[in-house]
Steps between C-alpha positions, in 0.01 A plus 500: 500500500864613546611811313755294306237292323368602160135591444351507150268792589798722579677395183208569268471801269363833624142480380388835649357744249598869453324771702296619196433387140772615264774482768787249515702371792870477560706356785853589605741408778781746559598482862284646784160564351437836675719723290431304178125545555534878552700534179229316303221699673643817350477374141231643266276215395553292810155466652569282802799350678506239772784330672512130581674170460530274194710217360500299820370155594288577806147628485400813696851600610557768764775756506660306788503174308635665184775669702601168655596393140313169508226572250699609194270801452626824351381837621316636192303794386190419289395776270176571323574731208347650188718390208367786276654750749790301640650231270652199674839616384465810725448271797802294405716812474396599853560154628858494374566851637381416855745227601824317428402201284856352533462455880384152589237484772572839641446871447717720715471386860200277429619142460301182433327324210190715557699798365599337174453675166216369289264580216189287521301518178131461418532450123737382230535865391611605850745211506646598163537869600650402838766278335580773242535764777726267700729449194523873460565558870770229498698714250513775764633298792874489434511123473314446824241228445135588549334258737142614441258207461232526232214260577124477464306690768397250767227544757524835670449523870428854613725610786364613832310833484773699677735422207261649241607845384734499803723794403209709377336450844823605672680176576630430850602866556176668394671686219255482209640494146311607193341246267386773260527417135820638354661571845871458486588571863770257626346188658614446852459144616468443875331260733 
């Protein structure tokens, strides 16, 4: 099958379950997933983060395929969180603070559809809160249009292992960054 053709399995909903009972899941795309993941790792109530690919039309994509731009996948962070400790609105606030939602298919030097801004919801409540938060954020953008897509969470494909907790493990330079809860050290993103 060519990467341009659509596959219903890749387009289906994310049917995975949270890490533990009582947890919920969230999925965000906000540019390169390394720095976004580290920011969410530091949040109280976030139990697990994993980076991967979603919203595309090819099953089992690889980083190379996604970077070629032929699969329509976004780089995303999937979060397992305890809503009694960390309300979804806290995750939304962090999402908006971590990237420029008015920049189409790019964040800084990273350019391509895989770097698009997106909130991928698992429930009607998440969708409602996402849309409300976007309306509020739009008021702060000095008339620049927010390009964030808000769509149902589609099948999540976990990225290659070396991408998982990449900055916490030291990234390409071996400079480990703290994922401790509440840490507010600046996040340095490097390959």
